[in-house]
gemmi code that builds the backbone of each chain (N, CA, C; Angstrom):
import gemmi

chains = {
    "A": [
        ("MET", (-13.470, 14.572, 64.424), (-14.399, 13.685, 63.709), (-15.420, 14.507, 62.927)),
        ("ARG", (-15.879, 13.902, 61.850), (-16.886, 14.621, 61.054), (-18.037, 13.689, 60.706)),
        ("LYS", (-19.184, 14.273, 60.549), (-20.377, 13.520, 60.165), (-21.058, 14.288, 59.043)),
        ("PHE", (-21.640, 13.555, 58.123), (-22.381, 14.217, 57.053), (-23.814, 14.454, 57.514)),
        ("LYS", (-24.375, 15.519, 57.002), (-25.740, 15.870, 57.375), (-26.495, 16.293, 56.119)),
        ("LEU", (-27.731, 15.873, 56.040), (-28.525, 16.220, 54.856), (-28.907, 17.697, 54.880)),
        ("ASN", (-28.612, 18.344, 53.756), (-28.981, 19.750, 53.631), (-30.116, 19.838, 52.607)),
        ("SER", (-31.281, 20.160, 53.062), (-32.430, 20.166, 52.150), (-32.350, 21.322, 51.147)),
        ("ASP", (-31.554, 22.323, 51.477), (-31.327, 23.432, 50.557), (-30.470, 22.887, 49.404)),
        ("GLN", (-30.921, 23.058, 48.188), (-30.260, 22.392, 47.055), (-28.989, 23.097, 46.550)),
        ("LYS", (-28.657, 24.200, 47.194), (-27.508, 24.976, 46.703), (-26.195, 24.204, 46.807)),
        ("GLU", (-25.371, 24.319, 45.767), (-24.039, 23.713, 45.785), (-23.145, 24.567, 46.673)),
        ("LEU", (-22.289, 23.923, 47.411), (-21.407, 24.654, 48.310), (-20.193, 25.156, 47.534)),
        ("GLU", (-20.184, 26.412, 47.206), (-19.065, 26.987, 46.439), (-18.657, 28.312, 47.062)),
        ("PRO", (-17.368, 28.522, 47.305), (-16.969, 29.834, 47.833), (-17.020, 30.894, 46.726)),
        ("THR", (-17.270, 32.119, 47.094), (-17.273, 33.189, 46.094), (-15.834, 33.618, 45.842)),
        ("GLN", (-15.634, 34.317, 44.724), (-14.284, 34.789, 44.384), (-13.766, 35.742, 45.471)),
        ("GLU", (-14.701, 36.506, 46.033), (-14.355, 37.460, 47.091), (-13.796, 36.723, 48.319)),
        ("GLN", (-14.467, 35.631, 48.665), (-14.016, 34.837, 49.822), (-12.621, 34.264, 49.566)),
        ("ILE", (-12.397, 33.813, 48.351), (-11.088, 33.223, 48.026), (-10.001, 34.285, 48.119)),
        ("LEU", (-10.283, 35.441, 47.510), (-9.268, 36.507, 47.479), (-8.916, 37.037, 48.868)),
        ("ARG", (-9.881, 36.920, 49.792), (-9.650, 37.396, 51.161), (-8.488, 36.647, 51.826)),
        ("TYR", (-8.276, 35.408, 51.413), (-7.253, 34.593, 52.069), (-6.020, 34.360, 51.197)),
        ("LYS", (-6.078, 34.834, 49.970), (-4.965, 34.596, 49.038), (-3.897, 35.660, 49.251)),
        ("ASN", (-2.799, 35.289, 49.827), (-1.758, 36.269, 50.105), (-0.391, 35.579, 50.132)),
        ("PHE", (0.273, 35.667, 48.985), (1.562, 34.985, 48.884), (2.628, 35.666, 49.718)),
        ("ASN", (2.536, 36.988, 49.856), (3.542, 37.716, 50.642), (3.570, 37.247, 52.090)),
        ("SER", (2.368, 37.066, 52.661), (2.331, 36.625, 54.059), (2.850, 35.190, 54.175)),
        ("LEU", (2.534, 34.367, 53.181), (3.033, 32.983, 53.184), (4.560, 32.975, 53.100)),
        ("SER", (5.064, 33.821, 52.217), (6.505, 33.915, 52.020), (7.215, 34.392, 53.303)),
        ("GLU", (6.594, 35.396, 53.960), (7.162, 35.908, 55.216), (7.186, 34.823, 56.292)),
        ("ASN", (6.056, 34.120, 56.407), (5.980, 33.040, 57.406), (6.990, 31.940, 57.107)),
        ("HIS", (7.169, 31.681, 55.829), (8.130, 30.659, 55.433), (9.549, 31.074, 55.822)),
        ("LYS", (9.835, 32.362, 55.599), (11.164, 32.880, 55.961), (11.410, 32.729, 57.458)),
        ("LYS", (10.382, 33.102, 58.244), (10.508, 33.004, 59.709), (10.738, 31.566, 60.130)),
        ("LEU", (10.022, 30.672, 59.466), (10.076, 29.251, 59.820), (11.423, 28.618, 59.481)),
        ("THR", (11.976, 29.043, 58.350), (13.195, 28.378, 57.886), (14.464, 29.195, 58.143)),
        ("LYS", (14.290, 30.365, 58.802), (15.453, 31.245, 59.030), (16.468, 30.579, 59.962)),
        ("ARG", (17.706, 30.600, 59.544), (18.754, 30.048, 60.411), (19.264, 31.155, 61.319)),
        ("PRO", (19.652, 30.828, 62.549), (20.168, 31.883, 63.426), (21.414, 32.516, 62.812)),
        ("LYS", (21.472, 33.854, 62.895), (22.596, 34.551, 62.267), (23.917, 34.171, 62.913)),
        ("LYS", (23.876, 34.085, 64.230), (25.098, 33.812, 64.969), (25.196, 32.315, 65.265)),
        ("PRO", (26.315, 31.678, 64.973), (26.417, 30.258, 65.325), (26.343, 30.085, 66.845)),
        ("LEU", (25.803, 28.981, 67.286), (25.583, 28.761, 68.724), (26.876, 28.899, 69.542)),
        ("TYR", (27.982, 28.382, 68.978), (29.230, 28.388, 69.756), (29.825, 29.787, 69.938)),
        ("LYS", (29.302, 30.784, 69.171), (29.824, 32.152, 69.313), (29.125, 32.918, 70.436)),
        ("ASP", (28.038, 32.337, 70.921), (27.321, 32.942, 72.047), (28.014, 32.459, 73.327)),
        ("PRO", (28.571, 33.381, 74.169), (29.353, 32.934, 75.349), (28.585, 31.970, 76.250)),
        ("LYS", (27.298, 32.252, 76.475), (26.512, 31.387, 77.358), (26.365, 29.995, 76.742)),
        ("MET", (26.057, 29.962, 75.440), (25.885, 28.681, 74.758), (27.206, 27.933, 74.688)),
        ("PHE", (28.307, 28.705, 74.543), (29.639, 28.099, 74.469), (29.931, 27.350, 75.775)),
        ("LEU", (29.651, 28.029, 76.895), (29.858, 27.401, 78.203), (28.966, 26.175, 78.377)),
        ("PHE", (27.735, 26.304, 77.910), (26.776, 25.204, 78.016), (27.271, 23.990, 77.213)),
        ("ILE", (27.755, 24.246, 76.023), (28.258, 23.148, 75.171), (29.469, 22.487, 75.837)),
        ("ILE", (30.376, 23.331, 76.417), (31.555, 22.798, 77.111), (31.101, 21.906, 78.282)),
        ("LEU", (30.104, 22.414, 79.010), (29.588, 21.678, 80.167), (29.010, 20.323, 79.750)),
        ("ILE", (28.235, 20.335, 78.695), (27.639, 19.088, 78.182), (28.761, 18.123, 77.769)),
        ("GLY", (29.768, 18.676, 77.108), (30.908, 17.878, 76.661), (31.621, 17.251, 77.842)),
        ("LEU", (31.842, 18.052, 78.903), (32.538, 17.540, 80.101), (31.725, 16.438, 80.784)),
        ("ILE", (30.428, 16.674, 80.890), (29.562, 15.654, 81.514), (29.631, 14.361, 80.722)),
        ("ALA", (29.541, 14.513, 79.403), (29.587, 13.324, 78.537), (30.934, 12.598, 78.728)),
        ("LEU", (32.012, 13.392, 78.828), (33.353, 12.805, 78.985), (33.445, 12.061, 80.323)),
        ("LEU", (32.900, 12.682, 81.371), (32.931, 12.032, 82.685), (32.116, 10.752, 82.707)),
        ("LEU", (30.960, 10.816, 82.044), (30.066, 9.656, 82.038), (30.630, 8.477, 81.253)),
        ("PHE", (31.251, 8.764, 80.152), (31.706, 7.670, 79.284), (33.165, 7.279, 79.427)),
        ("SER", (33.896, 8.050, 80.276), (35.315, 7.681, 80.417), (35.465, 6.663, 81.562)),
    ],
    "B": [
        ("MET", (9.500, 52.691, 19.926), (10.613, 52.148, 19.176), (11.866, 52.022, 20.036)),
        ("PHE", (12.087, 53.099, 20.852), (13.284, 53.084, 21.691), (13.025, 52.564, 23.096)),
        ("SER", (11.760, 52.365, 23.375), (11.463, 51.907, 24.742), (11.942, 50.472, 24.939)),
        ("LYS", (12.482, 50.288, 26.135), (12.974, 48.957, 26.456), (11.818, 48.121, 26.995)),
        ("ARG", (11.627, 47.027, 26.401), (10.552, 46.155, 26.900), (11.177, 44.906, 27.500)),
        ("LYS", (10.778, 44.682, 28.725), (11.302, 43.496, 29.397), (10.519, 42.281, 28.922)),
        ("ASN", (11.198, 41.295, 28.438), (10.511, 40.074, 28.046), (10.341, 39.193, 29.267)),
        ("LYS", (9.098, 38.969, 29.603), (8.826, 38.135, 30.759), (8.936, 36.671, 30.344)),
        ("ILE", (9.788, 35.941, 31.033), (9.960, 34.535, 30.660), (8.798, 33.726, 31.219)),
        ("VAL", (8.224, 32.934, 30.370), (7.126, 32.081, 30.825), (7.676, 30.672, 31.028)),
        ("TYR", (7.599, 30.234, 32.273), (8.119, 28.904, 32.586), (7.007, 27.864, 32.561)),
        ("SER", (7.386, 26.654, 32.243), (6.407, 25.564, 32.328), (6.276, 25.168, 33.794)),
        ("GLU", (5.270, 24.367, 34.086), (5.043, 23.989, 35.488), (6.237, 23.216, 36.064)),
        ("SER", (6.754, 22.279, 35.275), (7.880, 21.486, 35.797), (9.113, 22.369, 36.023)),
        ("GLU", (9.291, 23.375, 35.156), (10.417, 24.310, 35.346), (10.221, 25.126, 36.628)),
        ("LEU", (8.961, 25.551, 36.837), (8.665, 26.338, 38.044), (8.942, 25.523, 39.309)),
        ("ILE", (8.584, 24.240, 39.262), (8.815, 23.383, 40.435), (10.320, 23.274, 40.696)),
        ("GLU", (11.071, 23.063, 39.630), (12.527, 22.954, 39.792), (13.123, 24.259, 40.307)),
        ("LEU", (12.642, 25.388, 39.755), (13.152, 26.699, 40.184), (12.782, 26.982, 41.642)),
        ("SER", (11.594, 26.532, 42.046), (11.140, 26.755, 43.432), (12.036, 26.053, 44.438)),
        ("LYS", (12.677, 24.974, 43.989), (13.545, 24.231, 44.906), (14.766, 25.060, 45.311)),
        ("SER", (15.195, 25.957, 44.397), (16.356, 26.786, 44.731), (15.967, 28.210, 45.131)),
        ("ASN", (14.855, 28.695, 44.618), (14.416, 30.051, 44.968), (12.909, 30.037, 45.245)),
        ("GLN", (12.572, 30.277, 46.518), (11.171, 30.166, 46.948), (10.246, 31.165, 46.250)),
        ("GLN", (10.796, 32.250, 45.719), (9.934, 33.249, 45.083), (9.218, 32.671, 43.859)),
        ("HIS", (9.842, 31.692, 43.219), (9.209, 31.067, 42.050), (7.976, 30.266, 42.437)),
        ("PHE", (7.889, 29.927, 43.727), (6.734, 29.168, 44.202), (5.454, 30.015, 44.071)),
        ("GLY", (5.637, 31.330, 44.028), (4.506, 32.253, 43.927), (3.600, 31.953, 42.729)),
        ("ALA", (4.224, 31.599, 41.604), (3.432, 31.310, 40.401), (2.585, 30.054, 40.597)),
        ("LEU", (3.148, 29.080, 41.302), (2.400, 27.842, 41.573), (1.262, 28.133, 42.550)),
        ("TYR", (1.566, 29.007, 43.508), (0.567, 29.419, 44.508), (-0.613, 30.102, 43.804)),
        ("GLU", (-0.287, 31.031, 42.916), (-1.326, 31.762, 42.180), (-2.190, 30.807, 41.372)),
        ("LYS", (-1.528, 29.825, 40.780), (-2.236, 28.900, 39.892), (-3.195, 27.970, 40.654)),
        ("TYR", (-2.750, 27.507, 41.809), (-3.525, 26.457, 42.486), (-4.288, 26.899, 43.736)),
        ("PHE", (-4.107, 28.118, 44.179), (-4.750, 28.526, 45.431), (-6.272, 28.339, 45.382)),
        ("ASP", (-6.888, 28.846, 44.299), (-8.355, 28.795, 44.201), (-8.864, 27.356, 44.268)),
        ("THR", (-8.198, 26.474, 43.519), (-8.626, 25.064, 43.464), (-8.538, 24.416, 44.843)),
        ("ILE", (-7.424, 24.663, 45.530), (-7.240, 24.035, 46.850), (-8.211, 24.650, 47.863)),
        ("PHE", (-8.414, 25.960, 47.745), (-9.362, 26.613, 48.675), (-10.757, 26.007, 48.504)),
        ("ARG", (-11.179, 25.858, 47.240), (-12.516, 25.283, 46.969), (-12.620, 23.876, 47.561)),
        ("PHE", (-11.568, 23.104, 47.365), (-11.543, 21.716, 47.856), (-11.700, 21.688, 49.384)),
        ("VAL", (-10.920, 22.513, 50.061), (-10.947, 22.547, 51.537), (-12.294, 23.096, 52.023)),
        ("PHE", (-12.762, 24.132, 51.343), (-14.029, 24.778, 51.711), (-15.178, 23.766, 51.676)),
        ("LYS", (-15.218, 22.968, 50.611), (-16.283, 21.961, 50.484), (-16.133, 20.884, 51.544)),
        ("ARG", (-14.890, 20.490, 51.794), (-14.674, 19.432, 52.783), (-15.052, 19.892, 54.184)),
        ("LEU", (-14.927, 21.185, 54.428), (-15.251, 21.697, 55.757), (-16.696, 22.158, 55.860)),
        ("GLY", (-17.436, 21.936, 54.827), (-18.850, 22.317, 54.850), (-19.049, 23.819, 54.851)),
        ("GLY", (-18.108, 24.552, 54.258), (-18.288, 25.994, 54.068), (-17.735, 26.874, 55.174)),
        ("ASP", (-16.840, 26.355, 55.986), (-16.228, 27.179, 57.037), (-15.100, 28.006, 56.409)),
        ("GLU", (-15.416, 29.257, 56.119), (-14.517, 30.116, 55.342), (-13.177, 30.377, 56.041)),
        ("ALA", (-13.245, 30.772, 57.309), (-12.024, 31.156, 58.022), (-11.071, 29.972, 58.168)),
        ("VAL", (-11.620, 28.818, 58.545), (-10.760, 27.636, 58.713), (-10.218, 27.196, 57.349)),
        ("SER", (-11.043, 27.319, 56.307), (-10.591, 26.957, 54.956), (-9.384, 27.809, 54.554)),
        ("GLY", (-9.466, 29.098, 54.857), (-8.363, 30.007, 54.541), (-7.089, 29.586, 55.263)),
        ("ASP", (-7.226, 29.286, 56.554), (-6.056, 28.886, 57.356), (-5.456, 27.585, 56.851)),
        ("LEU", (-6.336, 26.607, 56.589), (-5.827, 25.301, 56.171), (-5.218, 25.345, 54.767)),
        ("THR", (-5.768, 26.219, 53.921), (-5.199, 26.347, 52.572), (-3.800, 26.963, 52.664)),
        ("GLN", (-3.655, 28.000, 53.496), (-2.339, 28.612, 53.682), (-1.358, 27.578, 54.270)),
        ("GLN", (-1.860, 26.810, 55.211), (-1.042, 25.773, 55.849), (-0.598, 24.722, 54.816)),
        ("THR", (-1.508, 24.400, 53.908), (-1.193, 23.439, 52.835), (-0.042, 23.958, 51.983)),
        ("PHE", (-0.142, 25.227, 51.587), (0.906, 25.794, 50.738), (2.211, 25.977, 51.506)),
        ("MET", (2.094, 26.238, 52.794), (3.312, 26.366, 53.605), (4.049, 25.021, 53.627)),
        ("LYS", (3.291, 23.940, 53.841), (3.907, 22.619, 53.870), (4.492, 22.253, 52.508)),
        ("ALA", (3.765, 22.644, 51.457), (4.244, 22.355, 50.103), (5.557, 23.110, 49.847)),
        ("MET", (5.602, 24.355, 50.308), (6.780, 25.198, 50.101), (7.992, 24.646, 50.874)),
        ("VAL", (7.733, 24.199, 52.090), (8.818, 23.666, 52.925), (9.330, 22.341, 52.348)),
        ("ASN", (8.404, 21.547, 51.791), (8.781, 20.212, 51.324), (8.989, 20.099, 49.822)),
        ("ILE", (9.028, 21.228, 49.140), (9.143, 21.183, 47.675), (10.432, 20.459, 47.221)),
        ("GLN", (11.454, 20.518, 48.078), (12.716, 19.824, 47.756), (12.492, 18.318, 47.597)),
        ("LYS", (11.520, 17.805, 48.368), (11.280, 16.360, 48.342), (10.355, 15.938, 47.198)),
        ("TYR", (9.760, 16.922, 46.534), (8.805, 16.587, 45.477), (9.507, 15.939, 44.296)),
        ("GLU", (8.943, 14.816, 43.875), (9.479, 14.126, 42.697), (8.367, 14.012, 41.670)),
        ("ASP", (8.686, 14.304, 40.433), (7.692, 14.170, 39.378), (7.602, 12.696, 38.984)),
        ("ARG", (6.508, 12.061, 39.401), (6.339, 10.637, 39.085), (5.193, 10.432, 38.092)),
        ("GLY", (4.989, 11.459, 37.308), (3.976, 11.364, 36.262), (2.592, 11.812, 36.699)),
        ("PHE", (2.425, 12.134, 37.988), (1.137, 12.623, 38.466), (1.147, 14.150, 38.386)),
        ("PRO", (-0.008, 14.767, 38.202), (-0.009, 16.240, 38.186), (0.429, 16.819, 39.536)),
        ("PHE", (1.012, 17.996, 39.490), (1.472, 18.657, 40.724), (0.294, 18.897, 41.669)),
        ("SER", (-0.869, 19.173, 41.064), (-2.050, 19.455, 41.893), (-2.410, 18.264, 42.784)),
        ("SER", (-2.158, 17.041, 42.322), (-2.530, 15.873, 43.143), (-1.685, 15.835, 44.421)),
        ("TRP", (-0.454, 16.317, 44.317), (0.421, 16.401, 45.507), (-0.158, 17.427, 46.490)),
        ("LEU", (-0.627, 18.551, 45.934), (-1.228, 19.585, 46.789), (-2.528, 19.082, 47.413)),
        ("PHE", (-3.320, 18.371, 46.619), (-4.570, 17.810, 47.153), (-4.279, 16.846, 48.302)),
        ("ARG", (-3.215, 16.071, 48.146), (-2.864, 15.099, 49.197), (-2.500, 15.827, 50.493)),
        ("ILE", (-1.732, 16.895, 50.366), (-1.352, 17.673, 51.565), (-2.608, 18.293, 52.185)),
        ("ALA", (-3.470, 18.856, 51.324), (-4.699, 19.492, 51.824), (-5.591, 18.467, 52.517)),
        ("GLN", (-5.667, 17.293, 51.906), (-6.478, 16.204, 52.483), (-5.973, 15.862, 53.884)),
        ("ASN", (-4.661, 15.768, 54.028), (-4.077, 15.467, 55.345), (-4.344, 16.581, 56.347)),
        ("GLU", (-4.225, 17.815, 55.878), (-4.471, 18.961, 56.767), (-5.905, 18.956, 57.279)),
        ("VAL", (-6.835, 18.687, 56.377), (-8.249, 18.668, 56.773), (-8.492, 17.522, 57.763)),
        ("ASN", (-7.911, 16.355, 57.478), (-8.101, 15.216, 58.390), (-7.503, 15.494, 59.764)),
        ("LEU", (-6.354, 16.148, 59.777), (-5.738, 16.521, 61.064), (-6.656, 17.473, 61.826)),
        ("TYR", (-7.243, 18.404, 61.076), (-8.142, 19.374, 61.695), (-9.354, 18.653, 62.303)),
        ("PHE", (-9.943, 17.732, 61.527), (-11.107, 17.007, 62.049), (-10.743, 16.220, 63.309)),
        ("ARG", (-9.562, 15.604, 63.267), (-9.130, 14.803, 64.423), (-8.895, 15.682, 65.651)),
        ("SER", (-8.447, 16.912, 65.428), (-8.145, 17.796, 66.556), (-9.422, 18.352, 67.211)),
        ("GLN", (-10.537, 18.254, 66.506), (-11.791, 18.780, 67.054), (-12.403, 17.805, 68.049)),
        ("LYS", (-12.750, 18.301, 69.203), (-13.315, 17.415, 70.218), (-14.760, 17.046, 69.892)),
        ("THR", (-15.457, 17.984, 69.293), (-16.852, 17.691, 68.949), (-16.937, 17.281, 67.481)),
        ("ASN", (-18.009, 16.588, 67.138), (-18.226, 16.188, 65.751), (-18.532, 17.396, 64.887)),
        ("LYS", (-17.849, 17.493, 63.755), (-18.145, 18.567, 62.807), (-19.119, 18.020, 61.778)),
        ("THR", (-20.114, 18.783, 61.444), (-21.044, 18.285, 60.434), (-20.776, 18.955, 59.094)),
        ("VAL", (-20.824, 18.138, 58.047), (-20.616, 18.638, 56.693), (-21.904, 18.393, 55.917)),
        ("ASP", (-22.431, 19.462, 55.331), (-23.706, 19.334, 54.616), (-23.537, 18.655, 53.265)),
        ("VAL", (-24.479, 17.773, 52.951), (-24.541, 17.209, 51.598), (-25.971, 17.407, 51.106)),
        ("ASN", (-26.116, 17.588, 49.799), (-27.476, 17.809, 49.301), (-28.019, 16.583, 48.566)),
        ("GLU", (-29.239, 16.686, 48.158), (-29.946, 15.551, 47.565), (-29.259, 15.049, 46.294)),
        ("ASN", (-28.780, 15.994, 45.465), (-28.137, 15.594, 44.210), (-26.896, 14.744, 44.443)),
        ("GLN", (-26.144, 15.128, 45.468), (-24.917, 14.378, 45.774), (-25.269, 12.969, 46.242)),
        ("LEU", (-26.319, 12.879, 47.047), (-26.744, 11.561, 47.535), (-27.304, 10.716, 46.403)),
        ("LYS", (-27.954, 11.404, 45.463), (-28.531, 10.720, 44.310), (-27.425, 9.993, 43.533)),
        ("SER", (-26.285, 10.670, 43.379), (-25.194, 10.055, 42.613), (-24.665, 8.796, 43.318)),
        ("VAL", (-24.673, 8.802, 44.657), (-24.241, 7.606, 45.397), (-25.234, 6.481, 45.145)),
        ("LEU", (-26.500, 6.817, 45.238), (-27.562, 5.825, 45.080), (-27.558, 5.250, 43.659)),
        ("GLU", (-27.331, 6.118, 42.680), (-27.290, 5.661, 41.279), (-26.140, 4.680, 41.065)),
        ("GLU", (-25.017, 5.007, 41.654), (-23.825, 4.160, 41.498), (-24.016, 2.826, 42.223)),
        ("MET", (-24.824, 2.851, 43.295), (-25.093, 1.618, 44.035), (-26.057, 0.725, 43.278)),
        ("ASP", (-26.596, 1.248, 42.206), (-27.546, 0.511, 41.388), (-28.774, 0.113, 42.210)),
        ("SER", (-29.150, 1.029, 43.051), (-30.269, 0.731, 43.931), (-31.582, 1.171, 43.280)),
        ("SER", (-32.603, 0.404, 43.515), (-33.898, 0.757, 42.932), (-34.695, 1.659, 43.886)),
        ("SER", (-34.092, 1.944, 45.052), (-34.804, 2.753, 46.048), (-34.991, 4.184, 45.552)),
        ("ASN", (-36.093, 4.752, 45.906), (-36.331, 6.149, 45.512), (-35.671, 7.080, 46.534)),
        ("MET", (-35.601, 8.360, 46.148), (-34.903, 9.313, 47.016), (-35.864, 9.985, 48.003)),
        ("SER", (-36.561, 9.200, 48.746), (-37.442, 9.788, 49.753), (-36.572, 10.347, 50.874)),
        ("MET", (-37.148, 11.220, 51.659), (-36.407, 11.834, 52.762), (-35.844, 10.748, 53.692)),
        ("GLU", (-36.671, 9.746, 53.923), (-36.273, 8.664, 54.831), (-35.057, 7.908, 54.277)),
        ("ASN", (-35.099, 7.640, 52.959), (-33.977, 6.934, 52.331), (-32.701, 7.762, 52.330)),
        ("GLN", (-32.869, 9.064, 52.144), (-31.692, 9.945, 52.160), (-31.031, 9.915, 53.535)),
        ("GLU", (-31.860, 9.990, 54.561), (-31.336, 9.961, 55.935), (-30.642, 8.618, 56.207)),
        ("LYS", (-31.251, 7.554, 55.678), (-30.710, 6.205, 55.887), (-29.341, 6.079, 55.192)),
        ("LEU", (-29.272, 6.630, 53.981), (-28.012, 6.573, 53.224), (-26.917, 7.357, 53.955)),
        ("ILE", (-27.261, 8.525, 54.459), (-26.289, 9.338, 55.204), (-25.806, 8.565, 56.420)),
        ("GLN", (-26.729, 7.892, 57.084), (-26.375, 7.103, 58.261), (-25.365, 6.010, 57.885)),
        ("CYS", (-25.617, 5.346, 56.746), (-24.707, 4.280, 56.275), (-23.320, 4.856, 55.988)),
        ("ILE", (-23.271, 6.034, 55.372), (-21.975, 6.660, 55.050), (-21.266, 7.082, 56.344)),
        ("ASN", (-22.034, 7.617, 57.279), (-21.440, 8.054, 58.551), (-20.900, 6.895, 59.383)),
        ("ASN", (-21.388, 5.682, 59.097), (-20.892, 4.518, 59.838), (-19.577, 3.974, 59.280)),
        ("LEU", (-19.134, 4.531, 58.153), (-17.866, 4.055, 57.565), (-16.689, 4.592, 58.370)),
        ("GLU", (-15.516, 3.979, 58.132), (-14.273, 4.477, 58.749), (-13.935, 5.835, 58.118)),
        ("PRO", (-13.201, 6.699, 58.856), (-12.899, 8.031, 58.291), (-12.207, 7.989, 56.920)),
        ("ASP", (-11.267, 7.052, 56.737), (-10.577, 7.003, 55.438), (-11.507, 6.510, 54.323)),
        ("GLN", (-12.498, 5.706, 54.703), (-13.465, 5.246, 53.706), (-14.423, 6.386, 53.338)),
        ("MET", (-14.752, 7.173, 54.372), (-15.614, 8.335, 54.116), (-14.921, 9.313, 53.168)),
        ("ASP", (-13.604, 9.420, 53.326), (-12.829, 10.317, 52.451), (-13.036, 9.952, 50.987)),
        ("LEU", (-12.937, 8.640, 50.711), (-13.064, 8.187, 49.323), (-14.453, 8.489, 48.755)),
        ("ILE", (-15.468, 8.224, 49.562), (-16.834, 8.497, 49.117), (-17.005, 9.996, 48.882)),
        ("GLU", (-16.441, 10.763, 49.785), (-16.557, 12.211, 49.673), (-15.877, 12.734, 48.404)),
        ("LEU", (-14.653, 12.248, 48.164), (-13.930, 12.727, 46.985), (-14.681, 12.384, 45.704)),
        ("ARG", (-15.194, 11.163, 45.645), (-15.856, 10.714, 44.418), (-17.219, 11.370, 44.214)),
        ("PHE", (-18.045, 11.369, 45.245), (-19.432, 11.784, 45.051), (-19.746, 13.204, 45.507)),
        ("PHE", (-19.060, 13.682, 46.543), (-19.391, 15.021, 47.030), (-18.474, 16.071, 46.417)),
        ("GLN", (-17.219, 15.684, 46.190), (-16.299, 16.625, 45.524), (-16.311, 16.392, 44.006)),
        ("GLU", (-17.002, 15.348, 43.594), (-17.171, 15.003, 42.168), (-15.850, 14.875, 41.425)),
        ("MET", (-14.919, 14.168, 42.027), (-13.625, 13.948, 41.376), (-13.691, 12.682, 40.524)),
        ("SER", (-12.868, 12.674, 39.471), (-12.826, 11.474, 38.621), (-11.983, 10.401, 39.315)),
        ("PHE", (-12.103, 9.157, 38.825), (-11.295, 8.082, 39.398), (-9.804, 8.387, 39.216)),
        ("LYS", (-9.503, 9.008, 38.079), (-8.098, 9.335, 37.773), (-7.553, 10.327, 38.814)),
        ("GLU", (-8.357, 11.362, 39.123), (-7.912, 12.368, 40.101), (-7.725, 11.739, 41.485)),
        ("ILE", (-8.662, 10.859, 41.855), (-8.559, 10.197, 43.163), (-7.317, 9.311, 43.192)),
        ("ALA", (-7.105, 8.593, 42.083), (-5.936, 7.712, 41.997), (-4.646, 8.522, 42.151)),
        ("ASP", (-4.603, 9.687, 41.525), (-3.407, 10.539, 41.605), (-3.157, 11.015, 43.039)),
        ("ILE", (-4.228, 11.357, 43.747), (-4.074, 11.831, 45.132), (-3.529, 10.717, 46.019)),
        ("TYR", (-4.057, 9.520, 45.831), (-3.648, 8.404, 46.701), (-2.416, 7.663, 46.174)),
        ("ASP", (-1.912, 8.109, 45.024), (-0.734, 7.478, 44.429), (-1.005, 5.991, 44.141)),
        ("ILE", (-2.177, 5.711, 43.598), (-2.548, 4.341, 43.242), (-3.033, 4.338, 41.793)),
        ("SER", (-3.272, 3.144, 41.245), (-3.743, 3.105, 39.856), (-5.234, 3.450, 39.809)),
        ("GLU", (-5.671, 3.830, 38.617), (-7.075, 4.201, 38.451), (-7.975, 2.993, 38.743)),
        ("ALA", (-7.513, 1.821, 38.295), (-8.301, 0.594, 38.515), (-8.451, 0.320, 40.010)),
        ("ASN", (-7.377, 0.558, 40.746), (-7.388, 0.357, 42.198), (-8.362, 1.318, 42.880)),
        ("ALA", (-8.355, 2.566, 42.422), (-9.274, 3.565, 42.997), (-10.710, 3.146, 42.747)),
        ("LYS", (-10.977, 2.685, 41.497), (-12.326, 2.228, 41.143), (-12.736, 1.069, 42.039)),
        ("MET", (-11.824, 0.114, 42.191), (-12.125, -1.084, 42.975), (-12.459, -0.710, 44.425)),
        ("ARG", (-11.640, 0.182, 45.007), (-11.860, 0.599, 46.406), (-13.235, 1.223, 46.578)),
        ("ILE", (-13.579, 2.104, 45.623), (-14.861, 2.804, 45.742), (-16.036, 1.845, 45.544)),
        ("TYR", (-15.911, 0.936, 44.578), (-17.022, -0.006, 44.383), (-17.181, -0.961, 45.558)),
        ("ARG", (-16.063, -1.305, 46.196), (-16.164, -2.151, 47.402), (-16.879, -1.405, 48.521)),
        ("LEU", (-16.590, -0.121, 48.609), (-17.263, 0.688, 49.636), (-18.752, 0.801, 49.355)),
        ("LEU", (-19.068, 0.936, 48.068), (-20.490, 1.016, 47.710), (-21.198, -0.291, 48.057)),
        ("GLU", (-20.485, -1.396, 47.856), (-21.062, -2.702, 48.236), (-21.301, -2.749, 49.742)),
        ("LYS", (-20.338, -2.214, 50.488), (-20.457, -2.189, 51.947), (-21.655, -1.334, 52.375)),
        ("ILE", (-21.798, -0.191, 51.716), (-22.929, 0.689, 52.037), (-24.238, -0.035, 51.709)),
        ("GLN", (-24.233, -0.695, 50.549), (-25.423, -1.439, 50.117), (-25.802, -2.511, 51.158)),
        ("LYS", (-24.763, -3.211, 51.659), (-24.990, -4.260, 52.660), (-25.630, -3.662, 53.913)),
        ("ASN", (-25.057, -2.557, 54.378), (-25.609, -1.887, 55.569), (-27.026, -1.381, 55.314)),
        ("TRP", (-27.226, -0.947, 54.098), (-28.531, -0.419, 53.687), (-29.603, -1.509, 53.797)),
        ("ASN", (-29.216, -2.724, 53.345), (-30.194, -3.819, 53.320), (-30.431, -4.471, 54.683)),
        ("LYS", (-29.600, -4.109, 55.655), (-29.731, -4.737, 56.984), (-31.062, -4.412, 57.633)),
    ],
}
model = gemmi.Model(1)
for chain_id, residues in chains.items():
    chain = gemmi.Chain(chain_id)
    for i, (resn, *xyz) in enumerate(residues, 1):
        res = gemmi.Residue()
        res.name, res.seqid = resn, gemmi.SeqId(i, " ")
        for name, pos in zip(("N", "CA", "C"), xyz):
            atom = gemmi.Atom()
            atom.name, atom.element = name, gemmi.Element(name[0])
            atom.pos, atom.b_iso = gemmi.Position(*pos), 0.0
            res.add_atom(atom)
        chain.add_residue(res)
    model.add_chain(chain)
structure = gemmi.Structure()
structure.add_model(model)
structure.setup_entities()
């Protein structure tokens, strides 16, 4: 929640160019974006543990619905 | 004479948006163009909290980058889409805070509200405090509109673009809010 408060100091609230540049970084944004949207290199079914897990889920589903 | 000069292609904004959908690196030009504007907007909305403004601005561009595929040009400027994302980010931030965050407003900003209300009241300290109290009693989304118009000094057209409504509708909403403030003021 936010509330407004009277500021008797008449100065306009403006960031300086220095403050803006401190946070302007497209490379870091791009890196974070890559991390966020990166697909796993190996498909899940190629991982032996995941393969067994998928088979197990499939068998349970088959038992439940058959 | 023999030196090879690379001709840098200058893309229009709509071309950059389309290119960004297939190659994220093109988003960099949009980032460069709008970062300062969005940072200023967030900074003012947060009452000058620099570090949080930086984080929320980056978060805004991250969301824009992830969702650029969904962006459709419906005749509104691209910046209004970014403002909308930033507005949501700031509201989410305010909601996540357990304590009330205070945002400073100065006398000139309050004066513009009072002028628009067509009030004959003078700007005494007591009246300023009373006006702030009336604004603070509004719903958060209503406060947003007042803030955009009077504290961020946006035009009706810019507000309309952010909310994806007509300019007349934006005007009507704001004048209704001013009437509401006036009513509370006279109580």
